[in-house]
N, C-alpha and C positions, 0 to 999 in steps of 0.2 A: 591203482584203484583206491588204495587206502588213503592216499592224499586227497582224492576227489571228495571224500566224505566230509572234509573240513569246510566245504563250500555250502552255503545255503541257497536254495532255489526260491528266490522271493520275487514278487512282482515289482517292477521298477517304481511305480507310484507309491507303493508301500515303503520301500527303502528311502526314496526321496523325501517323502513326508516325514518319516521318522528322523532321518539325518538333519533335514532342514529345521525340524522342530527343536532338536537338541541345540543346533547352532543358534537359532533364534533365542532360545532360553539363555544361552551363554552371553550373546552380545547385549541382550536386554539387561540381564542381572550383573554381568561382569565386564561391561565395557562402556556403553554409550550413555547410560542414564545415571544421574546422581542419586545417592541415598538421601532420603528426606531428613535424616537425623543430622548428618554432618555436611550435607550439600556437596559431597565429593564423589567423583567417579573413581573406580578402583585404581586406575593409573595415578591419579592425583594423590589419593590416600597413600599409595605405596611410595611415591616421591617424597611426600612430607615425612612419612615414618622413617624412611631410609636416611634422610638428611638428619633427622633428630637422633637416630641410632648412632650415626657417625659423628655426632656432636658438631654438626655443620649449622650452628644456630647463630642468631643475630648478634650475640655477644662475643663471637669468635671471628677469626679472619675468614675472608672469602676463600672458596675452594673451587678448583677446576670443575666445570659442569660435566665434563666427560667422566670424571671419577664417580660422581653421583649417578650418572646414567648407567655406568658399568655396574655399580652396586645394585641399582634397581633391577636391571636386567638379570644379573647373576643370582640375586636372592629372592626376588618377589614377582617380577613381571617378564616372563620369557617371550618377549615380542621384539619388534624392530627397534633399534636405538633411535631412529628418527621420530617414531611415534612418542617415545618417552621424552625425548628432548623437546619436541614441539609442545607437549603438554606442560613441561617444566617452564618453557619460555612464556607460554600463555599466562601462567600463574604470576609472572613477573611484569606483564604488560599493563601499565597503569591506565591505558585507554580501553582495556578489555575488562579488567576486574576493578571493582570499586575500592577494595582494600587488598593490595598485593600480598600474596602469601610467600613469594620468593623474591629476594633482592638479587639483582644481577649487575655485574660489572661487564662492560663491553656492549656490543651491538645486539640488542634483543628485539630487533625488528622496528617497524614504525607504523604510524597511522596511515601511511601511504601504501602499506602492503609489502614493504621491502622485507626480504627474508632476514632472519637473525644471522649473526656470524656462526661459524661451525662451533660445535661444543668444545673443541680443543682450544679455542681462543677465549671463550667466555668463562667467567667465574660466578659462582652463586653461593647463597646461603639462605637459610630461612629468615623471613622477616619477623619483626617483633610480635606482630599479631598472630603469626602462625604458631608461636609458642602457646597461645591460648587454645588453639585447636588440639594441641597434644598434651596440655597440662594434666598431670595426674594419671597419665596412661599406664604407668607402672604400679598403680595402686589398686589393681584388680577391677578397674572401672569398666573395662570392655572385654568382650569375648575374643578369644584367639583361635586361629585355625592354622594347620600346618601349611607351609608354602608349597609351591608346585612339586618340589622334589622331596618333601617331608624332612628337610634337614633342620629348618628353624620354623618358628611360628610368626604369624603376622596378625595385626588386629583386624577384626571384622568391620569395625567402625571407629572413628576417633571420638574422644570425649567432647570436643567442640564446645568450648565455653562461651561461644556466642553463636547466633543463628546464621551460619555461613551460607546456607542455601539461598536465603533471601538477600543477604548482604552482597554476595558476589554473583548471585544468579547462576544460570547454567544454560548451555545449549548443546543439543546432541540429537543424532538420528540413529535409531536402531531398527530392528525388523518389526514393522507394524506400529512403531511408536516413535514420536519425536518429542523433544522438549524445548521450550523457550521460556526461561524464567529470567526476568530482568534484574539487574542489580538494584539495591536499595541503600538508603542511608542508615548506617549502623545505629546512631542514636534513636532514630525513628523506629527501627525494627525492635530494639531493646525495649523501648516504651510500649510497643504493641504486645510483646511477650508478657511484660509485667501487667499490662491491662488485662490480658487474657487470663493470667494466673489469678488476679484479684477478682475477676468476674468471668467464669468459664462460659457463660451464656451471652457474652458481649456480642453485639451485632457488627457486621462489616462496616456500616456507617459510623458506628462509634469508634471502631478500630482506625478508620480513615481520618479521624480527628487528630490522631498522632502519626499514623503511617500514611502520609499524603499520597504516595505513589512511588513509582520507580525513581531512582536517583542515579542517572548514568554518569560514569567517570568522565565522559566527554561533554557533560553539561547539556546545553540545548534547551529546547522548550517542548513540553508535552502538552498536547491539546486533547481534551475529551475525558473529563472526570467520569462520565457515564461508562466509558470503555474500561477505565480502571476498576470502577465499582463492579461491573459485570465480571471482569477477570477475577477479582478477589472473591466474588460470590460463587463462581462456577469453575474457575480454572482456565477459562478461555475468554478472550476479549481483545478488542483492537483499540490502539491509540495512534494518534499522529505525532511523530517526533520531527521537529524541524530545527535546523541550525539557528544560531543567533546571528542575525544580520542587521546592520544599521546603514542608513543612507546619510552620507556626509557630503557637505558642500566642498567643492574644490575651488576652481576659478569661477569667474562670472558666468553664470548660465550652465555650469557643468557640475555634475555630481558623481560620486562613486559609491558603490555598495561594498561595505567591509563585512566579511564573515569571520568571526573569531571563535565560534563553536560550531561543530558539525554534528549531525545525528549519530547515535550509537551504532557501532559496527559498519560505518560507511567508510569506504576507501577514499581518502581525500584526493589522491592523485587522479583516480578515475573520475571523480566528481568534477574536478577542475578541467580535465581533458574533455569531458562531455560538454561543459559550459563553453569551452573554446571552440569545439566543433560546431556548436549551435551558432556561434558568432560567424565562423567561416562559411557554414552552409546557409547563412542568412535566415535561419529558422526564427531568430529573434532579432528585431531591429533595435538599434540604440546602444549596443555594446561596442566600445572602441577597443578594449583590451582586457584580457583576464590574466591576472598575475598571482602566483603563489608566493607570498612574502613570509612564509613561516620560518622562524629561526629559533634559537635557543630560548628566546624570551616568551614564545608562545605561538599558537596557530593564528595565521592571518592570511586570508584570501581577499584580493582586491579586484573588483569588477569595475573598470573605468567606463563611464557612459559618455555617449556623444552629446554634443551641445543640444539642449532642449529635449532630450529623451525623457520618456515617461518612466521615472525611476521606480515608482510604486508598481507600475504595470510590469516592468522588467523583472522586479524582485518576485512578484506573484507568479510570473511565468516560470522563473527558475525554481520556485517552490514546487510548482505543479509538474514540471517536466525533467527535473534532475533530482539527485539524491540529497539536495539541500532540505528536502522534506520527504520522509518515508513513513510507511505504516508499520508499526511494530505490533505483532500478534502474540499475545500471551498464550502459552500452551503449557500449563504448569503440571508437567508429568514428572514424577519421581518414584524411586523404588520405596515402597511402603510394605513392610512385612514380606519381603522378598518378591513383591509383585509390583509391576508398573501401574501407577494409578494417577488419574487426573485429580488434582487436589485444589481445594479452595484455600484462601488465606487462613481461615480458622483451623482447617485440618492440618496445614503446614505448621502453624503455631502449636497446635495440640501435640503433634508428633514430636516437635522439638522439646516441649515441656515434659512429656512422658520420658523422653530420652534423658533429659537433665535430671529428672527425678531418680531414674535408675542409676545414672552416673554418680550423683551425690550420695545416694543410699550406699552404693558399693564402696565408694571412697570413704564414707563414714565408718562402714563396717571394717574396712581395712585399717583405718586410723585407730579405731577403738580396740581392735585386736592387738595392734602394735603397742598402744598405750597401756593396755592391761598386762601384756607380757612384760613391758619395761617396769611397770608398777610392782609387779610380782618380784622382779629381780632386785629393785631398789629396796623393797621391804626386807628381802633376804640379806642384802648388804648392810642395812642399818642394824639388823639383829646380829649380824656377824661381828660388826665393830663393837657391839656392846659385850660380846663374849670372846673378845679377840685372843686373849691369852690362852684360854682353853682350846680354842680352834687351832692356834699355832701348834700347841702341844700335840693335838690329835693328828694334824697334818704331818708333823715331824716324825711321828711314830709310824706313819704309813709307809708301805712298800713302794707304791707308785701312785700316779694321779688317779687311776681308777679305784684303787683301794682307799685313797684319801676321800674321794667322793662318797663311797659306800659308807665309810665310818662317819662322815659328817651327817649324812642323811639319817643313819641309824641313831647317832648320839644326840643330835639337836633338832631333828624333825624338819630339816630343809628339804625342799623339792629337788628333783633332778636338775632343773634349770638353774635354781639358786646355787646348788652345789657346784655346778659348772662355772658360774660367775665367780664364786668364792675362790676356787682353786686356780682360776686364771687371773686373779686380782694382782695388780702390780703393787709393789711395796709402798710406793709414794702415796697411794690412795689411803693409807692407814693414818694419815695426819688428822689432827683435830678439825681443821677447816673442812676436810672432805665430808665429815659426818654432817656438818651444817648444810653443805650443798646437797647432800643426799636427801636430807629431810625437806629441804626447799623443793627439790625435784619431785619428791613424793607428793607434796602438797599440790604442786602444779599439775602433776599427772592425775590426781584425784579430781581436780576441777575439770580438766580436759575430758576425763571419762564421763563425768556428769553431763557436760555439755553435749558430747557425742551421743550419749544414751538418750538425752532429751530430744536431739535431732531425729533419732530413729523412732522415738515413741510418738512424735507429733508431726503430721503432714504440714500443719501450719508453719512450724518452725523450719521444717525442711524447705518449704517454698520461700520463706523469708531469707534463708541462706542462699538459695538460687538467685533471688532478686538482688541480694547484696553483691554477689559475684558479678551479675550482669551489669549492675550500676558501676562497679569498679572498672569493668571492661569499657563501658561507655565513657567514663571520665578519662580513661587513658587514651582511647583510640578514636573517639568521635570527632567529626569535623562538620563544617557548614555544608548544607545542601548545595549541589551544583546545578541541578536541573530545575527550571521554573515550570510550574504546572498552571495551565490555563483551563478554565471550565469547558469552554466550547471549542469545537473544531471550526476554524475560520474558513468560510467559503472563498475560494480563490477566484477572483474575477480580474480580467484585464481586457482592454479594448483591442480590437483586431490590429490597430496601428502598431501595437507592440511587436507583433509577429510578421507584419507585412509592410514592406516599403510602399508608402503612398505615391501612386503614379497614375496620371490620367492616360487612358488607353482607349482603343476602339474595340468593341466586342461584336462579333457577328455569329449568327446561328442560322442554319438552313433547315428546310423541311425534312431532309433525309438524315439530319442529326450530326452535321459537321459543325464544330464550334472552334473558335479561336479568339485570342486577343492579339491585337496588333498595335505596335507603338504608333503614336501620332505622327512620328517622322515617316514611318513606312507608308502610313495611310496618305499623308500629305504628298509624298513623292509620286503617288499613283496618278495624280492629275485627273481625278475623276474616273479612272478606268474601273471596269467591273472587277469585283474580287475574284480570286481563284475559286472556281465553283464547278461542279460537274454539269454536263450538258442538260440533263433533265431535272436538275435541282434548282431551288430558288431560295432567297433569303427570307427568313421569317422574323428577323430582328437585326437592327444595326444601331448601336448606341455608343455614345462617348461616355465612358464610366471611369471609376477609379478602382484601383486594385483592391481597395478595402470594401467595395460594394459586393452585393450578391446578385444572382440572377435565378429566376425560377423558370424552368423549361417544362411546358405542359405537353403531354402526348395525347394522341387520339384514343388511347386505351384507358384514359382516366388516371394515369399516373403523373407524377411530377418529379423533376430532378432539382434538388437544391444545390446550387453550385457557387461557392465563394469564387469571385473573379480571379483571385491570385492563383487558384488551382488550374485555371485554363492554360493550355499551352501557348507560348508566345511564338506566333507564326507570321511570316510576312504577308502583306495584303494580297499579293498576287498568287500566293500558294493556297492550296485547298487545306481547310482546317483538319483537326483531328476528329475522328468519329467519337461520338459520345460514349460508345460502348467501351472505349479504352479507359474511361474515367469511372463509369458506373455500368452495371449490368442492365440491359433492356432487351425486349423481344426483338427478333429479327425484322418483323414487319411493322414495328412501332414507328410513328412519324411525329415530328415536333410540329404542333399547330400554333403555339403561342409562346412568346418569351416576355417575361415581365421583370424588369430590373428593380432591385430593392436596395435602398440605402439603410432605412430603419423600418422595422415592422410596427408601423404606427397604429395606435388605437383608432377605431372609427373608420378604418379602411376595410374594404370587402373584396372578395373574388366572386365573380358570377360565371357559372358554367352553363353552356347550352349543349344538349345532346341530340343526336340524330333522331331518336325516337320520341322527341318532344318533351324532354324533361329540362327543368332549370333548377339550379342550386345556387344559393348565396351563403357564403361562410365568411367569418372574420379572417382577414389576412394574417393576423398574428398566429393563428393556428398552424400556419404552414412554415413557421420557423423551425428548422431541423438541426439536430446535432450530428447526424450521420450523413455522410456524402457517398457512401459506397454502393448504394443501390437506389433504384427508382422507388419513390414512396407513393402510397395511395392518395390521390387527390379527391376522388369521389367514388361512390359505389355504383358501377354500371351493371345493368341487368341484361341478361341474354346476349344478343349480338350488338348491343347499343355501342355507340362511340361518341366521343366529344367532338363538337364542331367549332366551338369558340370558347375562349376564356378571357375575362376582362377584369381589370382592377378599377374599383369605383370608390367614391367617397360617401356612398349611401344616399346620394340625391340624383342619381342618373335616370335617364329614360332608356327603355328597352324596346328593341324592334326585332321580331322573329319572322322569317319567311320560309314557306314550305315549297317543295318542288312543284306542287300543283298551283302555285301562284297566289297563295293566301298570305297576307301580311298582318301581323298583330302588333299593336303599339300599346304599352302601358308603363306605369312608373315602377322603378326598382323596389319601392317599399311594399309592393304587392307580393314580393317573394320573401317568405319568412326566412330568418337566419337560422341555419342548422350547423351541426358539427362537421368536422373535417371529413369523416368517412361516409356521411349520410348520402342518400341517393338524390334528394331534392324533391321537387313537386312538379306537377304538370305545367308545362309552359304554354302550350297551344293545343287546341283540339284538332286531332288529325283523323283523316278517314283511312280506310284500308289502302295499302300501297303508297301512302303518303309519308313523307319524312321531312325533317327540318334540314334546309340547305345551310342556313347560317343564322346566328343571332348577333345583334349589334348593340352597343351601349353608347349613348351620346348625351350631349347637353342640349335641351330643347331650345335654349336661347340662341344657339348658333344657327337656327333655321336651316338644318342640313337638307341635302337631297338624298332620296333613296334610289340607288342604282341597281338594276338587275341585269343579268345575262342569261340567255336561254340556251338550250342545247342546240338550237338551230342557228346560233351565231348572231341572234338579235340582241340589242342592248337598248335600254331606255332609262330615262331619268325622270323621277317624279318628285314633287315638292312634298315635304312632310305634312304641310297643312292640308293636302288633299286627302289625308287619312284622318279618321276619327279616333281619338284616344279611348281605348276600351279597358277591360280588366283582364287579369291573368286567366289562362285556360279557355279563352273564347276561341271561336273559329277564325276570327279575323276578317279582313276585307280583301276582295279579289284584286290582284295586280296585273292579271293577263286576261286577254279576251280568249275565251274557249273556242277552238276550231274543231270542226268535225273530223278533219284529216290532218295528220302531222301536227298535232297540237303542240304548242310551246310548253316546255317544262323548265323550271328554274334550275340553273347549275351554279349561279353565284348571286350574292346579294351583299351590298355594302352601303353604309351610311357615310356620305361624303360631304365635307364642308370646305376643304381646301382643294388646291389644284393637284390632286393626286393621280397616280397612274394605276389602271386596272389591267392585269394580264390574264390571258386565257390560253389554254392549249387544246388542240383537237386530237382526235384519236389517230390522226395521221402524223402526230408528233410535230405539228406546226405550232409555234408560239406567236401570239399577237398581243398588242398592247394598244390602249386608247386612253384618252383623257375624258373622263365622264362629264366634267363641267362644260366640255365643248358640245355635248349633246343638247338638242333643244328639249325643253320640258314637255313631257307627255302626260296624258291623263291616265287614270288607273285602268281604263278599259282597253287601251291600245296594246299592241305587242312590240312597239318600239321600231328601231331601224336595224336592218341587217348590216352587220359589219363584215361578214364573210358569207360565202356560198357553201353551206354545209354539205350540199350534194357533191361538190367537187373537192372541197378542202377538209371535209370530215366534220362530225358533230363535236361540239364543245364538251370536253371531259373534266376539265379542272379550271377553276377561276381563283385568282389571288390578287391581293393588293400589293403593289411593289413597296418594299420597305424603304422608308425615307431615313436619312441620317438624323438621329434624335439625340438631344442633350437633355435627358429627363430630369436631371437634378440641377440644371442651371438656375442660378439665383435670379 
């Protein structure tokens, strides 16, 4: 029972919350995020400090990496050796950090993502610039804390004599926070710090005159100065980073794309593999071969193009669809006063300046104390030389060192420290020359003390000293900018020919939604046979098109499907096509009523829609160009139970004819229909009475002098000349086209405007299908009911009428 009292009975959520809170605090402060002052995460700081302690510096020989890792783990960082070694390797990778802090002998990984050699094989030492991070660390410049087992101390932060956070950047993910700070050019960052010191209220725009933007070790091109500005102002922003690529001529008519710089943090091998997969999968046309020709002289990826390929288009496609162009998102989070904080550029610079002010102040205090102590000793030594004989006599008369010191202090007024220096003085120091050098040293110390005291008494002088040190670092370590910055983000455009092989094919679509494309060879081999099609289905479009064209499929529910032809399945002529629902989502009872092929969305072209409830709508064709192909889009707004009965493509100068089921026909010009937006409902097309609805609307050219052909539910058909109608205006009642009977009155089920020798088909409710050639019918007047084609009493009433789709070549020159 006594043992049980050691356990606490706590709710799980309380324990979880408390423990996860502690863990989060640890990984935020002590693992994943850099300190704003020295730009280092704890593991990086410990690696640099341990190497410095072990004298593993740039001016000494390389040392086994495993030895350093062991020291770091044993003394400062009680974690896995892999995590320490990985951090150490990253500090040496010149494609990850702008100024490497560790130099490595051996395989330290590659830009292809290859792993480094094991730590037992590699050797490392601090780089020259790393010594600037640690300079004056033993001069009391930073605070120290006990290590994990309280055996030795480690620094809380490094002196960091240059702004490492901005120069080398940082990336990390912790609990609730992530950071992404890009690397910058050392010279530019130093200039920005100096500018901020000179004018603490300097704006981001003014800072950007010297600090242009990130400078990635891999070079490349940054696009979007506004993104940089926003990031510097707020800590968050987006820029586009693209590799450096050029188009070079090879042999006659052939070119290749050469990439010699890739975006920061991109795995080259993966990028090249993706490009080659695009070539194999034929996602991009025109690429003959992709080769990685990188060697010791530098990075080089060659994309060989086929003869006549659109090189600019291919390059733009690669920018858009591979890691040759990426978006880099700034997220400048760092530990500031033990707290993670999203920082703007001025805040980062200010934190660094405050840090340097503290470092230089503490360094000056240390140097001043040391100089004063030495000055005091030198003063005593000079005085001792002047009374040398008495001193020697006094010392010889003393019992021991302690007694000698006591006598010297009492007899001549020396301090404890001076007395210690005198009694430990070596005999050779008593020569005449040494007195001169002591006086010279005393003079130099006096000057040094004055300078140090002046530094401490004046912020202005302190900042001058900081600027002097920064300029010295800049002179020693700065280099040319590697990354080019462009103001605007280039919009990537390329013709469809870049991604699709141009090929003439046959496209067919049926009322029930079966679509396919067929090769001309398969279509030609059919010898005029009907296509593969279901028994109760029929074609609503049959065209010879190119794979680079598009087709618009309109449904009875006011939707439309935008389909690039190359996305259609390639199916033999005699096989049934694929249902449209496999490509886009549509309703189960939706039918295709019209197909309109499009090569380009020309200005001045229109779509006209007719609906069952007597509405008509005219909109610009260009509005129907879509970017998304995954679902049916709204073509017009239908009200209540209305549905679309016809859709036509016009040039703005067409004639319109509408027929109702009660036999009224109305003819007017397209211009009477006002042009409206894509989703609008349209205007009234024809005046309808109760129980009356529109059977069909037709669009035609008056000059062709077409015939109006109607089919009734009783199986009668008749042909009328257009000139037997009077041209009226929109929304009128129209003119009668049938003679009204008292019993079994005729009602329209189909209406078409015919000018060529076309075929009309109709189906009865007994599932019989019939066809006729309307131009073979004699011309009737408007008052007649035409001729019976079938006996509806025996063969069933007509339920559906359609015009047989002819083979069209819509874009033939």
